[in-house]
ZADO-1210 file (C-alpha; in nm, 4 decimals, padded with zeros to 6 digits):
<atoms>
<atom x="00.0321" y="00.0031" z="-00.0182" code="MET" pos="1"/>
<atom x="00.1170" y="00.3807" z="-00.0643" code="ARG" pos="2"/>
<atom x="00.0074" y="00.6644" z="00.1718" code="ASN" pos="3"/>
<atom x="00.1149" y="00.9676" z="00.1406" code="ILE" pos="4"/>
<atom x="00.0560" y="01.2564" z="00.3533" code="THR" pos="5"/>
<atom x="00.1211" y="01.6547" z="00.2018" code="ALA" pos="6"/>
<atom x="00.1101" y="01.9716" z="00.3696" code="ALA" pos="7"/>
<atom x="00.1986" y="02.3017" z="00.2891" code="ALA" pos="8"/>
<atom x="00.2684" y="02.5560" z="00.5898" code="ILE" pos="9"/>
<atom x="00.1442" y="02.8821" z="00.6084" code="SER" pos="10"/>
<atom x="00.0876" y="03.2323" z="00.8244" code="SER" pos="11"/>
<atom x="-00.2783" y="03.2009" z="00.9900" code="ILE" pos="12"/>
<atom x="-00.2796" y="03.5676" z="00.9106" code="THR" pos="13"/>
<atom x="-00.1832" y="03.5096" z="00.5749" code="GLY" pos="14"/>
<atom x="00.0373" y="03.8167" z="00.4879" code="HIS" pos="15"/>
<atom x="00.3354" y="03.8767" z="00.4387" code="ARG" pos="16"/>
<atom x="00.3918" y="04.2476" z="00.4941" code="THR" pos="17"/>
<atom x="00.3244" y="04.2124" z="00.8479" code="LEU" pos="18"/>
<atom x="00.5297" y="04.3928" z="01.1110" code="PRO" pos="19"/>
<atom x="00.8543" y="04.2305" z="01.2770" code="ARG" pos="20"/>
<atom x="00.7038" y="04.2630" z="01.5751" code="SER" pos="21"/>
<atom x="00.3765" y="04.0779" z="01.5107" code="ALA" pos="22"/>
<atom x="00.3520" y="03.7341" z="01.6125" code="ARG" pos="23"/>
<atom x="00.2738" y="03.5051" z="01.3134" code="ARG" pos="24"/>
<atom x="00.1329" y="03.1797" z="01.3920" code="THR" pos="25"/>
<atom x="00.1721" y="02.8903" z="01.1473" code="LEU" pos="26"/>
<atom x="-00.0484" y="02.5968" z="01.0488" code="HIS" pos="27"/>
<atom x="-00.0837" y="02.3088" z="00.8340" code="PHE" pos="28"/>
<atom x="-00.2854" y="02.3214" z="00.4751" code="CYS" pos="29"/>
<atom x="-00.3035" y="01.9427" z="00.4414" code="PHE" pos="30"/>
<atom x="-00.3768" y="01.7041" z="00.1420" code="GLY" pos="31"/>
<atom x="-00.3628" y="01.3033" z="00.2335" code="ALA" pos="32"/>
<atom x="-00.4361" y="00.9663" z="-00.0194" code="ALA" pos="33"/>
<atom x="-00.3620" y="00.6465" z="00.0364" code="GLY" pos="34"/>
<atom x="-00.3522" y="00.3690" z="-00.2530" code="ILE" pos="35"/>
<atom x="-00.4092" y="-00.0094" z="-00.0878" code="PRO" pos="36"/>
<atom x="-00.2360" y="-00.3107" z="-00.2788" code="HIS" pos="37"/>
<atom x="-00.4956" y="-00.4681" z="-00.5046" code="PRO" pos="38"/>
<atom x="-00.4753" y="-00.7846" z="-00.3182" code="GLU" pos="39"/>
<atom x="-00.5709" y="-00.5907" z="00.0126" code="LYS" pos="40"/>
<atom x="-00.8189" y="-00.3453" z="-00.1035" code="ALA" pos="41"/>
<atom x="-01.1353" y="-00.5595" z="00.0320" code="VAL" pos="42"/>
<atom x="-01.0094" y="-00.4777" z="00.3475" code="LYS" pos="43"/>
<atom x="-00.9059" y="-00.1516" z="00.3658" code="GLY" pos="44"/>
<atom x="-00.5561" y="-00.2180" z="00.3306" code="GLY" pos="45"/>
<atom x="-00.2629" y="-00.2122" z="00.5916" code="GLU" pos="46"/>
<atom x="-00.1343" y="00.1671" z="00.5936" code="ASP" pos="47"/>
<atom x="-00.3594" y="00.4149" z="00.7741" code="ALA" pos="48"/>
<atom x="-00.2703" y="00.8056" z="00.8322" code="TYR" pos="49"/>
<atom x="-00.4672" y="01.0998" z="00.9824" code="PHE" pos="50"/>
<atom x="-00.4294" y="01.4942" z="00.9354" code="ALA" pos="51"/>
<atom x="-00.5918" y="01.6952" z="01.2170" code="ASP" pos="52"/>
<atom x="-00.5404" y="02.0704" z="01.0817" code="GLY" pos="53"/>
<atom x="-00.7064" y="02.2079" z="01.4459" code="SER" pos="54"/>
<atom x="-00.4315" y="02.0055" z="01.5999" code="LEU" pos="55"/>
<atom x="-00.1530" y="02.0769" z="01.3037" code="ASN" pos="56"/>
<atom x="-00.0621" y="01.6969" z="01.3701" code="ALA" pos="57"/>
<atom x="-00.0682" y="01.3768" z="01.1449" code="PHE" pos="58"/>
<atom x="00.0080" y="01.0388" z="01.1500" code="GLY" pos="59"/>
<atom x="00.1130" y="00.7601" z="00.9164" code="VAL" pos="60"/>
<atom x="00.1314" y="00.4129" z="01.0059" code="ALA" pos="61"/>
<atom x="00.2232" y="00.0638" z="00.7948" code="ASP" pos="62"/>
<atom x="00.0544" y="-00.2582" z="00.9346" code="GLY" pos="63"/>
<atom x="00.3404" y="-00.4901" z="00.8990" code="VAL" pos="64"/>
<atom x="00.1972" y="-00.7676" z="00.6323" code="GLY" pos="65"/>
<atom x="00.4431" y="-01.0392" z="00.7172" code="GLY" pos="66"/>
<atom x="00.1809" y="-01.0741" z="01.1218" code="THR" pos="67"/>
<atom x="-00.0943" y="-01.1036" z="00.9349" code="ALA" pos="68"/>
<atom x="-00.3291" y="-01.4153" z="00.9187" code="SER" pos="69"/>
<atom x="-00.6609" y="-01.6078" z="00.8783" code="ALA" pos="70"/>
<atom x="-00.6926" y="-01.4077" z="01.2651" code="THR" pos="71"/>
<atom x="-00.4896" y="-01.1085" z="01.2373" code="ILE" pos="72"/>
<atom x="-00.5419" y="-00.8167" z="01.0115" code="ASP" pos="73"/>
<atom x="-00.2504" y="-00.5827" z="01.0299" code="PRO" pos="74"/>
<atom x="-00.4802" y="-00.2830" z="00.8979" code="GLY" pos="75"/>
<atom x="-00.6987" y="-00.2491" z="01.1856" code="ARG" pos="76"/>
<atom x="-00.4259" y="-00.2714" z="01.4063" code="PHE" pos="77"/>
<atom x="-00.2742" y="00.0436" z="01.2311" code="SER" pos="78"/>
<atom x="-00.6086" y="00.2288" z="01.2184" code="ARG" pos="79"/>
<atom x="-00.6780" y="00.0967" z="01.6175" code="ALA" pos="80"/>
<atom x="-00.3128" y="00.2417" z="01.6131" code="LEU" pos="81"/>
<atom x="-00.3720" y="00.6045" z="01.4835" code="LEU" pos="82"/>
<atom x="-00.7151" y="00.7000" z="01.6809" code="GLN" pos="83"/>
<atom x="-00.5242" y="00.6113" z="02.0108" code="ARG" pos="84"/>
<atom x="-00.2318" y="00.8295" z="01.9376" code="CYS" pos="85"/>
<atom x="-00.4687" y="01.1099" z="01.7744" code="HIS" pos="86"/>
<atom x="-00.6546" y="01.0919" z="02.1062" code="GLN" pos="87"/>
<atom x="-00.3690" y="01.1064" z="02.2822" code="ALA" pos="88"/>
<atom x="-00.2190" y="01.4469" z="02.0774" code="ILE" pos="89"/>
<atom x="-00.6037" y="01.5947" z="02.1410" code="LEU" pos="90"/>
<atom x="-00.5765" y="01.5613" z="02.5250" code="ASP" pos="91"/>
<atom x="-00.4322" y="01.8576" z="02.6473" code="LEU" pos="92"/>
<atom x="-00.2443" y="01.6676" z="02.9148" code="SER" pos="93"/>
<atom x="00.0172" y="01.5068" z="02.6720" code="CYS" pos="94"/>
<atom x="00.2349" y="01.7156" z="02.5681" code="ALA" pos="95"/>
<atom x="00.4958" y="01.5349" z="02.3552" code="HIS" pos="96"/>
<atom x="00.4392" y="01.2881" z="02.0420" code="LEU" pos="97"/>
<atom x="00.6764" y="01.0315" z="02.2629" code="ARG" pos="98"/>
<atom x="00.4480" y="01.0560" z="02.5471" code="GLN" pos="99"/>
<atom x="00.1129" y="01.0329" z="02.3081" code="ALA" pos="100"/>
<atom x="00.2495" y="00.6875" z="02.2252" code="MET" pos="101"/>
<atom x="00.2734" y="00.5817" z="02.5710" code="VAL" pos="102"/>
<atom x="-00.1146" y="00.6972" z="02.6078" code="VAL" pos="103"/>
<atom x="-00.1950" y="00.4925" z="02.3372" code="ALA" pos="104"/>
<atom x="-00.0340" y="00.1499" z="02.4833" code="GLY" pos="105"/>
<atom x="-00.2118" y="00.2781" z="02.7944" code="ASP" pos="106"/>
<atom x="-00.5315" y="00.2899" z="02.6275" code="GLY" pos="107"/>
<atom x="-00.5042" y="-00.0808" z="02.4750" code="PHE" pos="108"/>
<atom x="-00.3955" y="-00.1892" z="02.8206" code="ALA" pos="109"/>
<atom x="-00.7082" y="-00.0847" z="02.9589" code="ARG" pos="110"/>
<atom x="-00.9336" y="-00.1668" z="02.6697" code="ALA" pos="111"/>
<atom x="-00.7916" y="-00.5292" z="02.6908" code="GLU" pos="112"/>
<atom x="-00.8393" y="-00.5716" z="03.0960" code="MET" pos="113"/>
<atom x="-01.2035" y="-00.5081" z="03.0040" code="VAL" pos="114"/>
<atom x="-01.2471" y="-00.7347" z="02.7417" code="ASP" pos="115"/>
<atom x="-00.9246" y="-00.9217" z="02.6007" code="ARG" pos="116"/>
<atom x="-01.0202" y="-01.0115" z="02.2348" code="LYS" pos="117"/>
<atom x="-01.0089" y="-00.5865" z="02.2456" code="SER" pos="118"/>
<atom x="-00.6650" y="-00.5507" z="02.1527" code="ALA" pos="119"/>
<atom x="-00.5902" y="-00.6060" z="01.7686" code="PRO" pos="120"/>
<atom x="-00.3285" y="-00.8509" z="01.6620" code="GLY" pos="121"/>
<atom x="-00.0439" y="-00.7679" z="01.4166" code="GLY" pos="122"/>
<atom x="00.2515" y="-00.4883" z="01.4547" code="SER" pos="123"/>
<atom x="00.2987" y="-00.1662" z="01.2783" code="SER" pos="124"/>
<atom x="00.5352" y="00.1409" z="01.1772" code="THR" pos="125"/>
<atom x="00.4706" y="00.4180" z="01.3448" code="LEU" pos="126"/>
<atom x="00.5087" y="00.8096" z="01.2333" code="LEU" pos="127"/>
<atom x="00.3631" y="01.0923" z="01.4168" code="LEU" pos="128"/>
<atom x="00.4345" y="01.4875" z="01.3300" code="GLY" pos="129"/>
<atom x="00.3204" y="01.8067" z="01.4973" code="GLN" pos="130"/>
<atom x="00.3798" y="02.1823" z="01.4250" code="LEU" pos="131"/>
<atom x="00.4427" y="02.3938" z="01.7405" code="GLU" pos="132"/>
<atom x="00.2735" y="02.7442" z="01.8033" code="ASP" pos="133"/>
<atom x="00.6112" y="02.8488" z="01.8103" code="ASN" pos="134"/>
<atom x="00.6858" y="02.6836" z="01.4337" code="GLY" pos="135"/>
<atom x="00.8839" y="02.4223" z="01.5628" code="ARG" pos="136"/>
<atom x="00.8151" y="02.0977" z="01.3900" code="LEU" pos="137"/>
<atom x="00.8291" y="01.7900" z="01.6336" code="GLN" pos="138"/>
<atom x="00.8694" y="01.4424" z="01.4593" code="LEU" pos="139"/>
<atom x="00.8825" y="01.0840" z="01.5853" code="LEU" pos="140"/>
<atom x="00.9761" y="00.7964" z="01.3899" code="ASN" pos="141"/>
<atom x="00.9588" y="00.4057" z="01.4444" code="LEU" pos="142"/>
<atom x="01.0145" y="00.2053" z="01.1345" code="GLY" pos="143"/>
<atom x="01.0736" y="00.3117" z="00.7615" code="ASP" pos="144"/>
<atom x="00.7748" y="00.5418" z="00.7245" code="SER" pos="145"/>
<atom x="00.9537" y="00.9004" z="00.6526" code="GLY" pos="146"/>
<atom x="00.9209" y="01.2741" z="00.6353" code="VAL" pos="147"/>
<atom x="01.0791" y="01.5271" z="00.4282" code="MET" pos="148"/>
<atom x="01.0251" y="01.8899" z="00.5421" code="LEU" pos="149"/>
<atom x="01.0913" y="02.1154" z="00.2032" code="LEU" pos="150"/>
<atom x="01.1418" y="02.4573" z="00.1403" code="ARG" pos="151"/>
<atom x="01.1086" y="02.6189" z="-00.1866" code="PRO" pos="152"/>
<atom x="01.4433" y="02.8229" z="-00.2722" code="SER" pos="153"/>
<atom x="01.5710" y="03.0102" z="-00.5525" code="ILE" pos="154"/>
<atom x="01.7868" y="02.7813" z="-00.7535" code="ARG" pos="155"/>
<atom x="01.9887" y="02.8605" z="-01.0660" code="ARG" pos="156"/>
<atom x="01.9839" y="02.5926" z="-01.2771" code="PHE" pos="157"/>
<atom x="02.2363" y="02.5464" z="-01.6140" code="ASN" pos="158"/>
<atom x="02.0722" y="02.4893" z="-01.9075" code="THR" pos="159"/>
<atom x="02.1745" y="02.5214" z="-02.2900" code="GLN" pos="160"/>
<atom x="02.0024" y="02.8612" z="-02.3395" code="SER" pos="161"/>
<atom x="02.2361" y="02.9852" z="-02.0418" code="GLY" pos="162"/>
<atom x="02.1141" y="03.0222" z="-01.6248" code="HIS" pos="163"/>
<atom x="01.7883" y="02.9894" z="-01.5796" code="VAL" pos="164"/>
<atom x="01.6768" y="03.1013" z="-01.2088" code="THR" pos="165"/>
<atom x="01.3339" y="02.8824" z="-01.0231" code="ALA" pos="166"/>
<atom x="01.1858" y="02.7887" z="-00.7188" code="LEU" pos="167"/>
<atom x="01.2815" y="02.4640" z="-00.6019" code="TRP" pos="168"/>
<atom x="01.1768" y="02.2347" z="-00.2786" code="PRO" pos="169"/>
<atom x="01.5284" y="02.2451" z="-00.0935" code="ARG" pos="170"/>
<atom x="01.5802" y="01.9614" z="00.1315" code="LEU" pos="171"/>
<atom x="01.5869" y="02.0462" z="00.4902" code="VAL" pos="172"/>
<atom x="01.5232" y="01.7799" z="00.7439" code="ALA" pos="173"/>
<atom x="01.4580" y="01.4190" z="00.6746" code="ARG" pos="174"/>
<atom x="01.3886" y="01.1186" z="00.8836" code="THR" pos="175"/>
<atom x="01.5626" y="00.8082" z="00.8199" code="HIS" pos="176"/>
<atom x="01.4523" y="00.4856" z="00.8274" code="ASP" pos="177"/>
<atom x="01.4757" y="00.1997" z="01.1112" code="GLN" pos="178"/>
<atom x="01.5202" y="-00.1516" z="00.9764" code="THR" pos="179"/>
<atom x="01.6389" y="-00.4647" z="01.1661" code="HIS" pos="180"/>
<atom x="01.7249" y="-00.6035" z="00.7934" code="TYR" pos="181"/>
<atom x="01.5719" y="-00.5399" z="00.4608" code="PHE" pos="182"/>
<atom x="01.1867" y="-00.5392" z="00.4864" code="ASN" pos="183"/>
<atom x="01.2001" y="-00.5793" z="00.8089" code="CYS" pos="184"/>
<atom x="01.1639" y="-00.2336" z="01.0079" code="PRO" pos="185"/>
<atom x="01.1006" y="-00.1215" z="01.3674" code="TYR" pos="186"/>
<atom x="00.7493" y="-00.2357" z="01.4715" code="GLN" pos="187"/>
<atom x="00.5037" y="-00.2330" z="01.7227" code="THR" pos="188"/>
<atom x="00.2366" y="-00.3955" z="01.9308" code="THR" pos="189"/>
<atom x="-00.0278" y="-00.3161" z="02.1000" code="ALA" pos="190"/>
<atom x="00.1234" y="-00.4379" z="02.4203" code="ASN" pos="191"/>
<atom x="00.5289" y="-00.2906" z="02.3403" code="GLU" pos="192"/>
<atom x="00.4298" y="00.1002" z="02.2425" code="LEU" pos="193"/>
<atom x="00.5593" y="00.1768" z="02.5805" code="THR" pos="194"/>
<atom x="00.9156" y="-00.0074" z="02.4895" code="GLU" pos="195"/>
<atom x="00.8535" y="00.1372" z="02.1476" code="ALA" pos="196"/>
<atom x="00.8476" y="00.5122" z="02.2292" code="SER" pos="197"/>
<atom x="01.2216" y="00.4711" z="02.3650" code="GLU" pos="198"/>
<atom x="01.3666" y="00.3679" z="02.0445" code="ILE" pos="199"/>
<atom x="01.1477" y="00.5744" z="01.8193" code="ALA" pos="200"/>
<atom x="01.3923" y="00.8512" z="01.6445" code="ASP" pos="201"/>
<atom x="01.2899" y="01.2450" z="01.7426" code="GLU" pos="202"/>
<atom x="01.3482" y="01.5143" z="01.5192" code="VAL" pos="203"/>
<atom x="01.3044" y="01.8466" z="01.5769" code="SER" pos="204"/>
<atom x="01.3131" y="02.1248" z="01.3049" code="VAL" pos="205"/>
<atom x="01.1787" y="02.5722" z="01.2853" code="MET" pos="206"/>
<atom x="00.9348" y="02.5504" z="00.9939" code="ALA" pos="207"/>
<atom x="00.8835" y="02.8718" z="00.8020" code="ARG" pos="208"/>
<atom x="00.6117" y="03.0097" z="00.6376" code="ASP" pos="209"/>
<atom x="00.5984" y="02.8558" z="00.2775" code="GLY" pos="210"/>
<atom x="00.7261" y="02.5160" z="00.3799" code="ASP" pos="211"/>
<atom x="00.6178" y="02.1940" z="00.2114" code="ILE" pos="212"/>
<atom x="00.5985" y="01.8702" z="00.4300" code="VAL" pos="213"/>
<atom x="00.5716" y="01.5141" z="00.2654" code="VAL" pos="214"/>
<atom x="00.5194" y="01.1919" z="00.5123" code="ALA" pos="215"/>
<atom x="00.5101" y="00.8478" z="00.3295" code="ALA" pos="216"/>
<atom x="00.5100" y="00.5296" z="00.4296" code="THR" pos="217"/>
<atom x="00.7792" y="00.2630" z="00.2164" code="ASP" pos="218"/>
<atom x="00.5122" y="00.2091" z="-00.0403" code="GLY" pos="219"/>
<atom x="00.5968" y="00.5403" z="-00.1424" code="VAL" pos="220"/>
<atom x="00.9944" y="00.5863" z="-00.0061" code="LEU" pos="221"/>
<atom x="01.0976" y="00.2856" z="-00.2100" code="ASP" pos="222"/>
<atom x="00.9576" y="00.3249" z="-00.5128" code="ASN" pos="223"/>
<atom x="01.0924" y="00.7019" z="-00.5399" code="LEU" pos="224"/>
<atom x="01.4103" y="00.8537" z="-00.4651" code="PHE" pos="225"/>
<atom x="01.4088" y="01.1918" z="-00.2849" code="ASP" pos="226"/>
<atom x="01.5073" y="01.4100" z="-00.5889" code="LEU" pos="227"/>
<atom x="01.1883" y="01.2417" z="-00.7535" code="ASP" pos="228"/>
<atom x="00.9579" y="01.3932" z="-00.5002" code="ILE" pos="229"/>
<atom x="01.1236" y="01.6958" z="-00.5108" code="GLN" pos="230"/>
<atom x="01.0617" y="01.7135" z="-00.9006" code="GLN" pos="231"/>
<atom x="00.7230" y="01.6343" z="-00.8278" code="MET" pos="232"/>
<atom x="00.6985" y="01.9028" z="-00.5733" code="VAL" pos="233"/>
<atom x="00.8484" y="02.1552" z="-00.7359" code="ALA" pos="234"/>
<atom x="00.5805" y="02.1216" z="-01.0544" code="GLU" pos="235"/>
<atom x="00.3423" y="02.2510" z="-00.8216" code="HIS" pos="236"/>
<atom x="00.5174" y="02.5009" z="-00.5998" code="VAL" pos="237"/>
<atom x="00.3972" y="02.8066" z="-00.7207" code="HIS" pos="238"/>
<atom x="00.0237" y="02.6921" z="-00.6276" code="HIS" pos="239"/>
<atom x="00.1166" y="02.6440" z="-00.2936" code="LEU" pos="240"/>
<atom x="00.2714" y="02.9824" z="-00.2443" code="ARG" pos="241"/>
<atom x="-00.0126" y="03.1948" z="-00.1665" code="VAL" pos="242"/>
<atom x="-00.1430" y="03.4181" z="00.0830" code="ASP" pos="243"/>
<atom x="-00.5514" y="03.2870" z="00.0976" code="GLU" pos="244"/>
<atom x="-00.6195" y="02.9379" z="00.3096" code="ARG" pos="245"/>
<atom x="-00.8102" y="02.8222" z="00.0930" code="GLY" pos="246"/>
<atom x="-00.6327" y="02.8651" z="-00.2158" code="GLN" pos="247"/>
<atom x="-00.3419" y="02.6957" z="-00.0104" code="CYS" pos="248"/>
<atom x="-00.5460" y="02.3643" z="00.0840" code="ALA" pos="249"/>
<atom x="-00.6961" y="02.3025" z="-00.2946" code="ARG" pos="250"/>
<atom x="-00.3506" y="02.3259" z="-00.3936" code="ALA" pos="251"/>
<atom x="-00.2047" y="02.0787" z="-00.1761" code="VAL" pos="252"/>
<atom x="-00.4716" y="01.8528" z="-00.2727" code="ASN" pos="253"/>
</atoms>
């Protein structure tokens, strides 16, 4: 399955001429899509995502196909995992993404105490991201999904007719795969979230108005080089650099 979430970052005011002293709060304009493998489409695929503009948060989970069986659907677990992480981020007492994993694990444990059959089997990778009010982008990654933070910048290209300048989505920050060996990513079950939270990679970077965030599972990242993704974004970057929030959202989608 290929799962991808894209977001353009823009100021909530929508103006670029504010005085230096004025505070500008950044927000995400989200677009997201999931394309399940044809053989797994009837169950909705094994990947899941959420993108919440009110929280400036997103998540991507890739249910590990190797754990599938007649009674276990990794897609069911990846969706349940993100539902609990989403709720944990929504909870005001949950201040950090790493804590969201722990809170999600506690939720699974409480549900299992009430009904042992409630905990979904299988395992999943997990990627969470949130844009804070101060413009800091916080990322937490377990496994082989990934996030790219792209920043449109003026770039000079050499052509046969001379130098040409254009906006190019420069790579500012990126998560890296966590794998044991080929096709065996770091992953978590419902009962291992606390332990998994301790080994997940945490990335923090200051975002800017106009930045573009691309988050995807390995179904995308294993089949496209970073440069391929940058070239695709470059074709639409002018449409993303707009002041009006609605226009920006339409361009991302």
